[in-house]
N, C-alpha and C positions, 0 to 999 in steps of 0.2 A: 156248736162253733168252737168252743171251750177245746175240742179234742184235735180239730183243724191248726187251730193256733197252735197247740203244742207241738204237733206237729210240724210243723213250719218252722218254728224255732231251733227243734233237734235238728233238722235238712240244714238251717242256717248253721249251726254251731259246727255240724258235720261238715258242712264245706269250709267254712272259716279253718277249722282243724287243717283240712285237705290242703286247703292255700299256704297254709303255715308251715307245715311242713315240706311243700314243695318249694317254699323260699327257703328254707333251711337246706334241703339238698342242693338247691342250685347254689347258694351261698358259700358252701362248705366245698363243695364238690372239686372247685380246682384249687383250694387248699390242700385236699387231700392227695391231689394227684401231685401237686410240689414235694408235698414230704414223701409221699413213693420214690419220686425222682431224686430225691435228697437222701434218702436210704440207700439210694443204690450208690450214691455217690460215697457215701458215709461206710457201707460196707468194702468199696474199693480201699478207699484211704487205709479202712483197717486193716486188710489183707497185705497192702504196702508197708503196714508201719510191722506187721509180722513177718515180711520176708525182711527188711531191714535188721530187725532185733536177732532173725536168725543170722543173718551174715555177719553181726556183730560177734553174736555167739561162738559163730563157727573161726571167726578168727581172732577170739582171745585164747587164752592160755587153756590147752588142749587138757591138762591136770586139774580142771575143776578151781580154777582159780578167774571168777569170774569180773575183770575188772571191766566191766563195759562203758564207754563215752560215749553220751548220748551225739551223734553226728548232727550238722546242720541241716540235713536231708529229713533226719529223724524230726528233728524240731518243729520243721515246716508243714511236715506229715502232722506232726500235734495239734498245730495250730489250725489248721484243717480240718483236721477233726472235731476239734472244738468250735469252729465256726460252723461246720454241718448240723452241729449237736443245737448250736444256737436258734440258728435258721429252723430247726425242726419245732424247737421249743417254742419260738415266735408264731409260727404256721397254726401249731396248736392252741395257743393262746386266741389266734384270730378265730380258729374254729369257733372255740368257747364263747367268744366274744356274740359272734353270729349268733351262737344257739339262744344266748343269754338273752339278748335283745327280740327274739323272735318269740321268747315266753311271756 
């Protein structure tokens, strides 16, 4: 009888672990999708910033005197980059919160 009780307890614990993992995956999947989308936005912004910097360098003194002034466009891109990074950090924090609640 003890064997069956022990087996029942092991099955119950395994089932609970599976439910916990399912909840974690379901809870974090939407945030991971948002992080992926936000990362694509961030990649695009980084490309825009690189292009803006290249244009500024190309229009500066060709003799190596790089006195680049950040344009309003560059500053806007920078703000967007920082906002995207902050959103990604917030989403990662939410994922960690969900994982810690399920432990």
